[in-house]
C-alpha positions as CSV (number, residue, x, y, z in Angstrom):
1,M,14.9,-26.5,-5.5
2,P,14.6,-23.8,-2.8
3,A,17.8,-22.2,-1.5
4,Q,17.3,-23.6,2.0
5,R,16.9,-27.2,0.8
6,K,19.8,-26.8,-1.6
7,L,22.0,-25.6,1.3
8,L,21.0,-28.5,3.4
9,F,21.7,-30.9,0.6
10,A,25.1,-29.3,0.0
11,V,26.0,-29.6,3.7
12,F,25.2,-33.3,3.7
13,A,27.1,-33.8,0.5
14,L,30.1,-32.0,2.1
15,V,30.0,-34.3,5.1
16,A,29.7,-37.3,2.8
17,V,32.8,-36.2,0.8
18,F,34.8,-35.8,4.0
19,L,33.9,-39.2,5.4
20,V,34.3,-41.0,2.1
21,G,37.6,-39.2,1.4
22,A,39.0,-40.1,4.8
23,W,37.8,-43.7,4.4
24,G,39.4,-43.9,1.0
25,Y,42.8,-42.7,2.3
26,Q,42.7,-45.4,5.0
27,L,41.8,-48.0,2.4
28,I,44.4,-47.0,-0.2
29,E,47.3,-46.1,2.0
30,D,49.0,-48.4,4.5
31,D,49.2,-47.6,8.2
32,V,47.2,-44.3,8.0
33,S,45.1,-43.4,11.1
34,F,41.7,-41.9,10.8
35,G,43.0,-38.6,12.2
36,E,45.7,-38.4,9.5
37,A,43.2,-39.3,6.8
38,A,40.7,-36.8,8.1
39,Y,43.3,-34.0,8.2
40,M,44.5,-34.9,4.7
41,T,40.9,-34.8,3.4
42,I,40.3,-31.4,5.0
43,I,43.4,-29.7,3.5
44,T,42.6,-31.3,0.2
45,I,39.0,-30.0,0.1
46,S,40.0,-26.6,1.3
47,T,42.9,-26.4,-1.2
48,T,45.0,-24.7,1.4
49,G,48.1,-26.4,0.1
50,F,49.7,-27.6,3.3
51,E,52.4,-30.2,3.1
52,N,51.2,-33.8,2.6
53,V,50.9,-35.8,5.8
54,W,52.6,-38.8,4.1
55,E,54.1,-39.5,0.7
56,L,51.3,-40.3,-1.8
57,D,51.6,-43.1,-4.3
58,S,49.8,-43.1,-7.7
59,A,46.5,-44.4,-6.2
60,G,46.7,-41.7,-3.5
61,R,47.3,-38.9,-6.0
62,I,44.3,-40.1,-8.1
63,W,42.1,-40.3,-5.0
64,T,43.3,-36.8,-3.9
65,S,42.4,-35.4,-7.3
66,L,38.9,-36.8,-7.1
67,I,38.4,-35.3,-3.6
68,I,39.5,-31.9,-4.9
69,V,37.1,-32.0,-7.9
70,F,34.1,-33.2,-5.9
71,G,35.0,-31.1,-2.8
72,I,35.3,-27.8,-4.7
73,A,32.0,-28.5,-6.5
74,V,30.2,-29.2,-3.2
75,V,31.7,-26.2,-1.4
76,T,30.8,-23.9,-4.3
77,V,27.1,-25.1,-4.2
78,A,27.0,-24.7,-0.4
79,F,28.5,-21.2,-0.5
80,T,26.1,-20.1,-3.2
81,S,23.1,-21.5,-1.3
82,L,24.2,-19.8,1.9
83,V,24.4,-16.5,0.1
84,A,20.9,-17.0,-1.4
85,V,19.5,-17.9,2.0
86,V,21.1,-14.8,3.7
87,V,20.2,-12.3,1.0
88,G,16.7,-13.7,0.2
89,G,15.5,-14.8,3.6
90,E,17.5,-14.2,6.8
91,L,18.7,-10.7,5.9
92,R,15.2,-9.7,4.8
93,G,13.8,-11.4,7.9
94,V,16.1,-9.6,10.4
95,M,16.7,-6.2,8.9
96,G,13.3,-5.9,7.2
97,R,11.3,-7.1,10.2
98,R,13.0,-4.6,12.5
99,S,12.2,-1.8,10.0
100,L,8.6,-2.9,9.7
101,Q,8.1,-3.1,13.5
102,N,9.4,0.4,13.9
103,K,7.1,1.6,11.1
104,I,4.0,-0.2,12.5
105,A,4.7,1.2,16.0
106,K,4.2,4.7,14.6
107,Y,0.8,3.9,13.1
108,D,-2.3,5.2,14.7
109,G,-5.9,4.8,13.4
110,H,-4.7,2.4,10.7
111,Y,-6.6,-0.6,9.3
112,I,-5.6,-4.2,9.9
113,V,-6.3,-6.6,7.0
114,C,-6.1,-10.3,7.9
115,G,-5.3,-12.2,4.8
116,Y,-3.5,-11.0,1.6
117,G,-5.1,-13.2,-1.0
118,R,-7.0,-11.9,-4.0
119,M,-9.6,-10.1,-2.0
120,G,-7.2,-8.9,0.7
121,K,-4.9,-7.4,-2.0
122,L,-7.8,-5.6,-3.7
123,I,-8.9,-4.1,-0.3
124,C,-5.4,-2.9,0.4
125,D,-5.0,-1.4,-3.0
126,D,-8.3,0.6,-2.6
127,L,-7.4,1.7,0.9
128,Q,-3.9,2.8,-0.3
129,N,-5.5,4.8,-3.1
130,R,-7.5,6.6,-0.4
131,G,-4.4,7.4,1.5
132,K,-5.1,5.0,4.4
133,K,-2.4,3.3,6.5
134,I,-2.7,-0.5,6.4
135,V,-1.1,-3.4,8.2
136,V,-1.6,-6.9,6.7
137,I,-1.5,-10.1,8.8
138,E,-0.5,-13.1,6.6
139,Q,0.9,-16.5,7.3
140,D,2.2,-17.2,3.7
141,D,5.7,-15.6,3.4
142,K,5.3,-15.5,-0.4
143,R,2.3,-13.3,0.0
144,T,4.2,-11.0,2.4
145,V,6.8,-10.5,-0.3
146,I,4.0,-9.2,-2.7
147,A,2.7,-7.0,0.1
148,E,6.1,-5.5,0.7
149,E,6.6,-4.9,-3.0
150,S,3.3,-3.0,-2.9
151,G,4.5,-0.8,0.0
152,V,2.1,-2.4,2.5
153,A,3.4,-3.0,6.1
154,Y,2.8,-6.6,7.2
155,V,3.1,-9.0,10.1
156,L,4.0,-12.6,9.3
157,G,1.9,-14.8,11.6
158,D,-1.4,-16.2,12.6
159,A,-4.2,-13.6,12.8
160,T,-6.1,-15.7,15.4
161,N,-3.2,-15.2,17.8
162,E,-3.4,-12.3,20.2
163,D,0.3,-11.6,20.1
164,T,0.1,-11.3,16.3
165,L,-2.7,-8.8,16.5
166,R,-0.8,-6.8,19.1
167,D,2.2,-6.7,16.7
168,A,-0.1,-5.3,14.1
169,G,-1.1,-2.5,16.5
170,I,-4.7,-3.5,17.3
171,D,-4.7,-1.3,20.3
172,R,-4.3,1.8,18.0
173,A,-6.1,0.5,14.9
174,G,-9.2,2.2,13.4
175,G,-10.7,-1.0,12.2
176,L,-10.0,-4.6,11.2
177,V,-11.0,-6.6,8.1
178,T,-10.7,-10.4,8.0
179,V,-10.8,-12.1,4.6
180,L,-9.1,-15.4,5.3
181,D,-9.8,-18.4,3.1
182,G,-12.2,-20.2,5.5
183,D,-15.2,-19.0,7.5
184,A,-14.0,-20.8,10.6
185,D,-10.8,-18.8,10.5
186,N,-12.7,-15.6,10.1
187,V,-14.9,-16.5,13.1
188,F,-11.8,-17.1,15.3
189,V,-10.1,-13.8,14.2
190,T,-13.3,-11.9,14.8
191,L,-13.8,-13.5,18.2
192,T,-10.2,-12.7,19.2
193,A,-10.2,-9.2,17.9
194,A,-13.6,-8.4,19.5
195,G,-12.3,-9.6,22.8
196,M,-9.3,-7.3,22.6
197,R,-11.1,-4.2,21.2
198,K,-14.8,-4.1,21.8
199,D,-14.9,-0.5,20.4
200,M,-13.3,-1.3,17.1
201,P,-15.2,-1.9,13.8
202,I,-14.7,-5.4,12.5
203,I,-15.7,-6.4,9.0
204,S,-15.6,-10.1,8.1
205,R,-16.1,-12.0,4.8
206,A,-18.5,-14.9,4.8
207,E,-18.1,-17.6,2.1
208,Y,-21.5,-19.1,3.0
209,F,-24.8,-17.4,3.9
210,D,-25.2,-19.5,7.1
211,S,-21.9,-18.2,8.5
212,E,-23.2,-14.6,8.8
213,P,-25.0,-15.1,12.1
214,K,-22.0,-16.9,13.6
215,L,-19.7,-14.0,12.6
216,K,-22.2,-11.5,14.1
217,R,-22.3,-13.4,17.4
218,A,-18.5,-13.5,17.3
219,G,-18.4,-9.7,17.3
220,A,-18.3,-8.7,13.6
221,T,-19.7,-5.2,13.1
222,H,-20.5,-6.0,9.4
223,V,-20.4,-9.2,7.5
224,V,-19.9,-9.2,3.7
225,C,-20.8,-12.2,1.5
226,P,-19.1,-11.8,-1.9
227,Q,-21.7,-14.1,-3.5
228,A,-24.6,-11.9,-2.4
229,I,-22.9,-8.7,-3.5
230,G,-22.1,-10.2,-6.8
231,A,-25.7,-11.2,-7.3
232,V,-27.0,-7.7,-6.4
233,R,-24.4,-6.2,-8.8
234,I,-25.5,-8.4,-11.7
235,A,-29.2,-7.7,-11.0
236,N,-28.6,-3.9,-10.9
237,L,-26.7,-4.0,-14.2
238,M,-29.7,-5.8,-15.8
239,A,-32.6,-4.0,-14.2
240,R,-31.1,-0.6,-13.1
241,P,-28.1,0.1,-15.3
242,A,-28.1,3.9,-14.7
243,I,-27.8,3.4,-11.0
244,A,-25.0,0.8,-11.5
245,H,-23.2,3.3,-13.7
246,F,-23.7,6.1,-11.1
247,V,-22.1,3.8,-8.4
248,D,-19.2,3.1,-10.8
249,I,-18.6,6.8,-11.3
250,T,-18.6,7.7,-7.6
251,T,-16.6,4.6,-6.4
252,G,-14.4,3.8,-9.4
253,G,-11.7,6.4,-9.3
254,S,-13.3,9.0,-11.6
255,D,-13.3,12.8,-11.2
256,W,-16.3,12.3,-8.8
257,E,-16.6,10.4,-5.6
258,I,-18.9,9.7,-2.7
259,D,-17.2,10.0,0.7
260,E,-17.9,10.6,4.3
261,V,-16.6,13.4,6.6
262,L,-16.5,13.3,10.3
263,V,-17.2,16.8,11.5
264,P,-14.6,18.0,14.0
265,A,-15.5,20.4,16.9
266,D,-13.5,23.3,15.4
267,S,-14.9,23.0,11.9
268,A,-16.6,26.0,10.3
269,L,-19.5,23.6,9.4
270,V,-20.6,23.3,13.1
271,G,-23.7,25.2,14.1
272,R,-24.6,26.1,10.5
273,S,-27.4,24.8,8.3
274,L,-26.9,23.3,4.9
275,R,-28.7,26.2,3.4
276,D,-26.3,28.7,5.0
277,L,-23.2,26.8,4.0
278,K,-24.1,26.7,0.3
279,L,-21.7,23.8,-0.2
280,R,-22.8,23.4,-3.8
281,K,-21.8,26.9,-4.6
282,H,-18.5,27.0,-2.7
283,S,-17.2,23.4,-3.2
284,N,-19.5,21.8,-5.7
285,A,-20.5,19.2,-3.0
286,M,-23.9,17.8,-2.1
287,V,-24.8,16.3,1.3
288,V,-26.9,13.2,0.6
289,A,-27.1,11.9,4.2
290,I,-26.1,12.7,7.8
291,R,-25.3,10.1,10.4
292,G,-26.0,11.5,13.9
293,K,-23.9,10.9,16.9
294,N,-26.5,8.4,18.1
295,G,-25.9,6.3,14.9
296,D,-29.2,7.2,13.1
297,T,-28.8,8.2,9.5
298,K,-31.0,10.8,7.8
299,V,-31.1,10.5,4.1
300,S,-31.7,13.7,2.0
301,P,-31.5,16.0,5.1
302,D,-33.5,19.2,5.3
303,A,-31.7,22.3,4.1
304,D,-32.4,24.0,7.5
305,R,-30.8,21.2,9.5
306,L,-27.9,22.4,11.7
307,I,-24.7,20.4,11.5
308,Q,-23.2,19.3,14.8
309,A,-19.7,18.2,15.8
310,G,-19.2,14.5,15.8
311,E,-21.7,13.9,13.0
312,V,-20.7,12.2,9.7
313,L,-21.7,13.8,6.4
314,V,-22.1,11.6,3.4
315,V,-21.2,13.7,0.4
316,I,-20.9,13.5,-3.3
317,G,-18.5,15.9,-5.0
318,P,-15.2,16.2,-6.9
319,T,-12.3,13.9,-6.0
320,G,-10.8,15.0,-2.7
321,I,-14.1,16.5,-1.4
322,A,-13.7,15.0,2.1
323,D,-10.4,16.9,2.6
324,A,-11.9,20.0,1.1
325,L,-14.8,20.0,3.6
326,L,-12.4,19.4,6.5
327,D,-10.7,22.7,5.5
328,F,-13.9,24.4,4.6
329,E,-14.3,28.1,5.4
330,L,-17.5,30.0,4.9
331,G,-17.2,32.2,1.8
332,D,-19.0,35.3,0.8
333,D,-22.5,35.0,-0.8
Protein backbone atom coordinates (compact mmCIF):
# COMPACT_ATOMS: atom_id res chain seq x y z
CA MET A 1 0.00 0.00 0.00
CA PRO A 2 1.41 3.46 -0.92
CA ALA A 3 2.50 5.64 2.01
CA GLN A 4 -0.12 8.32 1.23
CA ARG A 5 -2.97 5.80 1.25
CA LYS A 6 -1.64 4.15 4.40
CA LEU A 7 -1.50 7.55 6.12
CA LEU A 8 -5.09 8.32 5.11
CA PHE A 9 -6.21 4.92 6.37
CA ALA A 10 -4.39 5.48 9.69
CA VAL A 11 -6.04 8.88 10.17
CA PHE A 12 -9.50 7.39 9.63
CA ALA A 13 -8.63 4.55 12.00
CA LEU A 14 -7.46 7.04 14.63
CA VAL A 15 -10.72 8.98 14.36
CA ALA A 16 -12.64 5.70 14.59
CA VAL A 17 -10.74 4.66 17.75
CA PHE A 18 -11.50 8.05 19.31
CA LEU A 19 -15.23 7.93 18.53
CA VAL A 20 -15.67 4.28 19.51
CA GLY A 21 -13.60 4.83 22.67
CA ALA A 22 -15.72 7.79 23.78
CA TRP A 23 -18.92 5.94 22.93
CA GLY A 24 -17.70 2.91 24.92
CA TYR A 25 -17.03 4.99 28.03
CA GLN A 26 -20.52 6.47 27.86
CA LEU A 27 -21.99 3.00 27.45
CA ILE A 28 -19.97 1.34 30.24
CA GLU A 29 -19.83 4.13 32.82
CA ASP A 30 -22.86 5.79 34.40
CA ASP A 31 -23.56 9.53 34.12
CA VAL A 32 -20.54 10.31 31.88
CA SER A 33 -20.91 13.18 29.40
CA PHE A 34 -19.50 12.99 25.88
CA GLY A 35 -16.95 15.69 26.74
CA GLU A 36 -15.64 13.70 29.69
CA ALA A 37 -15.60 10.50 27.66
CA ALA A 38 -13.77 12.24 24.77
CA TYR A 39 -11.18 13.73 27.14
CA MET A 40 -10.62 10.35 28.78
CA THR A 41 -10.16 8.75 25.36
CA ILE A 42 -7.62 11.38 24.27
CA ILE A 43 -5.42 11.08 27.38
CA THR A 44 -5.64 7.30 27.08
CA ILE A 45 -4.58 7.16 23.43
CA SER A 46 -1.80 9.70 23.98
CA THR A 47 -0.62 7.87 27.14
CA THR A 48 0.03 11.23 28.81
CA GLY A 49 -0.87 9.81 32.20
CA PHE A 50 -3.19 12.53 33.52
CA GLU A 51 -5.44 11.71 36.44
CA ASN A 52 -8.61 9.81 35.54
CA VAL A 53 -11.70 11.97 35.11
CA TRP A 54 -13.71 9.47 37.17
CA GLU A 55 -13.02 6.31 39.11
CA LEU A 56 -12.94 3.37 36.72
CA ASP A 57 -14.59 0.07 37.53
CA SER A 58 -13.32 -3.27 36.18
CA ALA A 59 -15.17 -2.89 32.86
CA GLY A 60 -13.79 0.64 32.47
CA ARG A 61 -10.23 -0.54 33.09
CA ILE A 62 -10.60 -3.30 30.48
CA TRP A 63 -12.01 -0.81 27.98
CA THR A 64 -9.14 1.61 28.73
CA SER A 65 -6.60 -1.15 28.12
CA LEU A 66 -8.16 -1.93 24.74
CA ILE A 67 -8.07 1.74 23.76
CA ILE A 68 -4.38 1.95 24.73
CA VAL A 69 -3.46 -1.13 22.65
CA PHE A 70 -5.39 -0.12 19.53
CA GLY A 71 -4.64 3.58 19.94
CA ILE A 72 -0.87 3.13 20.15
CA ALA A 73 -0.89 0.77 17.15
CA VAL A 74 -2.86 3.25 15.02
CA VAL A 75 -0.73 6.23 16.12
CA THR A 76 2.45 4.30 15.29
CA VAL A 77 1.20 3.45 11.79
CA ALA A 78 0.08 7.05 11.24
CA PHE A 79 3.42 8.48 12.36
CA THR A 80 5.40 6.01 10.23
CA SER A 81 3.28 6.82 7.17
CA LEU A 82 3.67 10.55 7.77
CA VAL A 83 7.45 10.22 7.88
CA ALA A 84 7.39 8.15 4.65
CA VAL A 85 5.27 10.77 2.88
CA VAL A 86 7.47 13.66 4.02
CA VAL A 87 10.78 11.98 3.25
CA GLY A 88 9.69 10.22 0.04
CA GLY A 89 7.38 12.79 -1.47
CA GLU A 90 6.76 16.18 0.06
CA LEU A 91 10.33 16.89 1.09
CA ARG A 92 11.57 15.77 -2.32
CA GLY A 93 8.85 17.81 -3.97
CA VAL A 94 9.63 21.04 -2.09
CA MET A 95 13.40 21.00 -1.68
CA GLY A 96 14.15 19.05 -4.85
CA ARG A 97 11.88 21.12 -7.07
CA ARG A 98 13.38 24.40 -5.87
CA SER A 99 16.87 23.09 -6.60
CA LEU A 100 15.78 21.86 -10.05
CA GLN A 101 14.16 25.19 -10.91
CA ASN A 102 17.35 27.04 -10.03
CA LYS A 103 19.38 24.54 -12.08
CA ILE A 104 17.13 24.79 -15.15
CA ALA A 105 17.05 28.59 -14.94
CA LYS A 106 20.82 28.60 -15.59
CA TYR A 107 20.55 26.41 -18.70
CA ASP A 108 21.02 27.95 -22.14
CA GLY A 109 21.05 26.07 -25.44
CA HIS A 110 19.87 22.89 -23.74
CA TYR A 111 17.59 20.23 -25.22
CA ILE A 112 14.05 19.55 -24.02
CA VAL A 113 12.92 15.92 -24.18
CA CYS A 114 9.17 15.40 -23.78
CA GLY A 115 8.58 11.91 -22.45
CA TYR A 116 10.95 9.73 -20.41
CA GLY A 117 9.84 6.29 -21.52
CA ARG A 118 12.15 3.76 -23.11
CA MET A 119 13.00 5.91 -26.12
CA GLY A 120 13.16 9.12 -24.13
CA LYS A 121 15.64 7.61 -21.69
CA LEU A 122 17.85 6.31 -24.52
CA ILE A 123 17.85 9.76 -26.12
CA CYS A 124 18.80 11.39 -22.84
CA ASP A 125 21.55 8.86 -22.17
CA ASP A 126 23.09 9.51 -25.59
CA LEU A 127 22.87 13.29 -25.22
CA GLN A 128 24.41 13.05 -21.76
CA ASN A 129 27.30 11.02 -23.15
CA ARG A 130 27.86 13.83 -25.63
CA GLY A 131 28.01 16.37 -22.81
CA LYS A 132 24.69 18.04 -23.64
CA LYS A 133 22.36 19.62 -21.10
CA ILE A 134 18.86 18.14 -21.00
CA VAL A 135 15.52 18.97 -19.41
CA VAL A 136 12.91 16.20 -19.40
CA ILE A 137 9.18 16.92 -19.27
CA GLU A 138 7.28 13.96 -17.81
CA GLN A 139 3.86 13.49 -16.18
CA ASP A 140 4.66 10.20 -14.46
CA ASP A 141 6.35 10.95 -11.12
CA LYS A 142 7.83 7.44 -11.06
CA ARG A 143 9.70 8.18 -14.28
CA THR A 144 10.96 11.50 -12.90
CA VAL A 145 12.54 9.57 -10.02
CA ILE A 146 14.48 7.51 -12.59
CA ALA A 147 15.46 10.69 -14.43
CA GLU A 148 16.69 12.26 -11.21
CA GLU A 149 18.74 9.18 -10.38
CA SER A 150 20.34 9.48 -13.85
CA GLY A 151 21.27 13.10 -13.18
CA VAL A 152 18.74 14.52 -15.64
CA ALA A 153 16.89 17.73 -14.79
CA TYR A 154 13.13 17.40 -15.19
CA VAL A 155 9.82 19.23 -15.03
CA LEU A 156 6.85 17.27 -13.71
CA GLY A 157 3.89 18.28 -15.87
CA ASP A 158 2.04 18.19 -19.18
CA ALA A 159 4.28 18.94 -22.17
CA THR A 160 1.32 20.29 -24.15
CA ASN A 161 0.94 23.10 -21.60
CA GLU A 162 2.75 26.36 -22.37
CA ASP A 163 3.57 27.01 -18.70
CA THR A 164 5.27 23.62 -18.47
CA LEU A 165 7.36 24.37 -21.55
CA ARG A 166 8.34 27.73 -20.05
CA ASP A 167 9.39 25.99 -16.85
CA ALA A 168 11.64 23.80 -19.00
CA GLY A 169 13.28 26.92 -20.47
CA ILE A 170 11.89 26.73 -24.00
CA ASP A 171 12.82 30.37 -24.59
CA ARG A 172 16.51 29.44 -24.19
CA ALA A 173 16.46 25.86 -25.52
CA GLY A 174 18.52 24.72 -28.48
CA GLY A 175 15.93 22.17 -29.58
CA LEU A 176 12.98 20.03 -28.51
CA VAL A 177 12.29 16.31 -28.91
CA THR A 178 8.85 14.87 -28.30
CA VAL A 179 8.58 11.09 -27.87
CA LEU A 180 5.31 10.74 -26.00
CA ASP A 181 3.33 7.51 -26.22
CA GLY A 182 0.71 8.70 -28.70
CA ASP A 183 0.95 10.55 -32.01
CA ALA A 184 -1.88 12.88 -30.99
CA ASP A 185 0.09 14.01 -27.93
CA ASN A 186 3.19 14.56 -30.05
CA VAL A 187 1.17 16.67 -32.49
CA PHE A 188 -0.12 18.87 -29.64
CA VAL A 189 3.36 19.29 -28.16
CA THR A 190 4.79 20.14 -31.58
CA LEU A 191 2.02 22.64 -32.29
CA THR A 192 2.44 24.33 -28.90
CA ALA A 193 6.23 24.46 -29.04
CA ALA A 194 6.28 25.72 -32.63
CA GLY A 195 3.91 28.51 -31.68
CA MET A 196 6.21 29.57 -28.85
CA ARG A 197 9.54 29.20 -30.72
CA LYS A 198 9.35 29.25 -34.50
CA ASP A 199 13.16 29.30 -34.78
CA MET A 200 13.75 26.18 -32.66
CA PRO A 201 14.35 22.72 -34.18
CA ILE A 202 11.59 20.28 -33.19
CA ILE A 203 12.00 16.54 -33.66
CA SER A 204 8.96 14.32 -33.18
CA ARG A 205 8.41 10.60 -33.10
CA ALA A 206 5.63 9.11 -35.25
CA GLU A 207 4.18 5.74 -34.35
CA TYR A 208 2.34 5.50 -37.67
CA PHE A 209 3.43 6.52 -41.17
CA ASP A 210 0.31 8.61 -41.83
CA SER A 211 1.10 10.78 -38.79
CA GLU A 212 4.22 12.24 -40.40
CA PRO A 213 2.47 14.88 -42.56
CA LYS A 214 0.35 15.95 -39.59
CA LEU A 215 3.46 16.47 -37.45
CA LYS A 216 5.12 18.37 -40.29
CA ARG A 217 2.12 20.67 -40.59
CA ALA A 218 2.13 21.15 -36.82
CA GLY A 219 5.67 22.53 -37.06
CA ALA A 220 8.04 19.58 -36.66
CA THR A 221 11.43 20.14 -38.26
CA HIS A 222 12.05 16.41 -38.51
CA VAL A 223 9.78 13.41 -37.98
CA VAL A 224 11.23 10.03 -37.02
CA CYS A 225 9.32 6.78 -37.39
CA PRO A 226 11.05 4.01 -35.38
CA GLN A 227 9.47 1.32 -37.56
CA ALA A 228 10.93 2.83 -40.73
CA ILE A 229 14.37 3.24 -39.16
CA GLY A 230 14.28 -0.32 -37.89
CA ALA A 231 13.36 -1.61 -41.33
CA VAL A 232 16.23 0.28 -42.99
CA ARG A 233 18.62 -0.94 -40.30
CA ILE A 234 17.65 -4.58 -40.87
CA ALA A 235 17.92 -4.19 -44.65
CA ASN A 236 21.40 -2.64 -44.35
CA LEU A 237 22.59 -5.43 -42.08
CA MET A 238 21.50 -7.94 -44.70
CA ALA A 239 22.45 -6.18 -47.94
CA ARG A 240 25.22 -3.76 -46.88
CA PRO A 241 26.81 -5.12 -43.68
CA ALA A 242 30.05 -3.17 -44.15
CA ILE A 243 28.16 0.14 -44.21
CA ALA A 244 26.12 -0.87 -41.17
CA HIS A 245 29.33 -1.75 -39.36
CA PHE A 246 30.85 1.60 -40.33
CA VAL A 247 27.82 3.43 -38.92
CA ASP A 248 28.14 1.42 -35.70
CA ILE A 249 31.79 2.39 -35.39
CA THR A 250 31.18 6.12 -35.84
CA THR A 251 28.02 6.34 -33.70
CA GLY A 252 28.42 3.58 -31.15
CA GLY A 253 30.91 5.09 -28.72
CA SER A 254 34.12 3.64 -30.21
CA ASP A 255 37.44 5.47 -30.65
CA TRP A 256 36.07 7.04 -33.84
CA GLU A 257 33.01 9.19 -34.35
CA ILE A 258 31.17 11.28 -36.89
CA ASP A 259 30.23 14.73 -35.61
CA GLU A 260 29.42 18.24 -36.74
CA VAL A 261 31.20 21.52 -36.02
CA LEU A 262 29.65 24.96 -36.29
CA VAL A 263 32.50 27.21 -37.42
CA PRO A 264 32.70 30.35 -35.22
CA ALA A 265 33.76 33.71 -36.67
CA ASP A 266 37.05 33.76 -34.74
CA SER A 267 38.09 30.22 -35.77
CA ALA A 268 41.41 29.58 -37.48
CA LEU A 269 39.43 27.55 -40.03
CA VAL A 270 37.72 30.62 -41.50
CA GLY A 271 38.97 31.78 -44.88
CA ARG A 272 41.15 28.74 -45.49
CA SER A 273 40.69 25.84 -47.86
CA LEU A 274 40.58 22.22 -46.80
CA ARG A 275 43.82 21.69 -48.73
CA ASP A 276 45.62 24.45 -46.76
CA LEU A 277 44.34 23.26 -43.39
CA LYS A 278 45.60 19.70 -43.84
CA LEU A 279 43.20 18.48 -41.15
CA ARG A 280 44.10 14.85 -41.81
CA LYS A 281 47.73 15.58 -40.96
CA HIS A 282 47.17 17.82 -37.93
CA SER A 283 44.12 16.21 -36.29
CA ASN A 284 43.49 12.97 -38.19
CA ALA A 285 40.08 14.33 -39.24
CA MET A 286 38.31 14.19 -42.57
CA VAL A 287 35.57 16.59 -43.69
CA VAL A 288 32.91 14.56 -45.50
CA ALA A 289 30.33 17.32 -45.96
CA ILE A 290 29.78 21.04 -45.45
CA ARG A 291 26.39 22.60 -44.80
CA GLY A 292 26.36 26.21 -45.94
CA LYS A 293 24.66 29.09 -44.17
CA ASN A 294 21.82 28.83 -46.68
CA GLY A 295 21.13 25.24 -45.57
CA ASP A 296 22.53 23.51 -48.66
CA THR A 297 24.83 20.57 -47.97
CA LYS A 298 27.82 19.71 -50.14
CA VAL A 299 28.95 16.11 -49.79
CA SER A 300 32.65 15.38 -50.41
CA PRO A 301 33.59 19.06 -50.79
CA ASP A 302 36.42 20.12 -53.09
CA ALA A 303 39.83 20.49 -51.44
CA ASP A 304 40.10 24.11 -52.59
CA ARG A 305 36.79 25.17 -51.08
CA LEU A 306 37.16 27.99 -48.53
CA ILE A 307 35.51 27.55 -45.17
CA GLN A 308 33.26 30.37 -43.98
CA ALA A 309 32.05 31.38 -40.54
CA GLY A 310 28.61 29.99 -39.71
CA GLU A 311 29.01 26.88 -41.82
CA VAL A 312 28.71 23.40 -40.36
CA LEU A 313 31.43 20.84 -41.02
CA VAL A 314 30.50 17.17 -40.92
CA VAL A 315 33.68 15.38 -39.89
CA ILE A 316 34.93 11.89 -39.14
CA GLY A 317 37.79 11.53 -36.72
CA PRO A 318 38.93 10.37 -33.29
CA THR A 319 36.57 10.77 -30.35
CA GLY A 320 36.35 14.43 -29.36
CA ILE A 321 37.17 15.67 -32.85
CA ALA A 322 34.50 18.40 -32.69
CA ASP A 323 36.13 20.05 -29.67
CA ALA A 324 39.55 19.63 -31.26
CA LEU A 325 38.49 21.50 -34.40
CA LEU A 326 36.95 24.31 -32.37
CA ASP A 327 40.38 24.81 -30.77
CA PHE A 328 42.20 24.20 -34.04
CA GLU A 329 45.32 26.24 -34.83
CA LEU A 330 47.12 26.02 -38.14
CA GLY A 331 50.31 24.04 -37.66
CA ASP A 332 53.56 24.00 -39.58
CA ASP A 333 53.77 21.98 -42.79
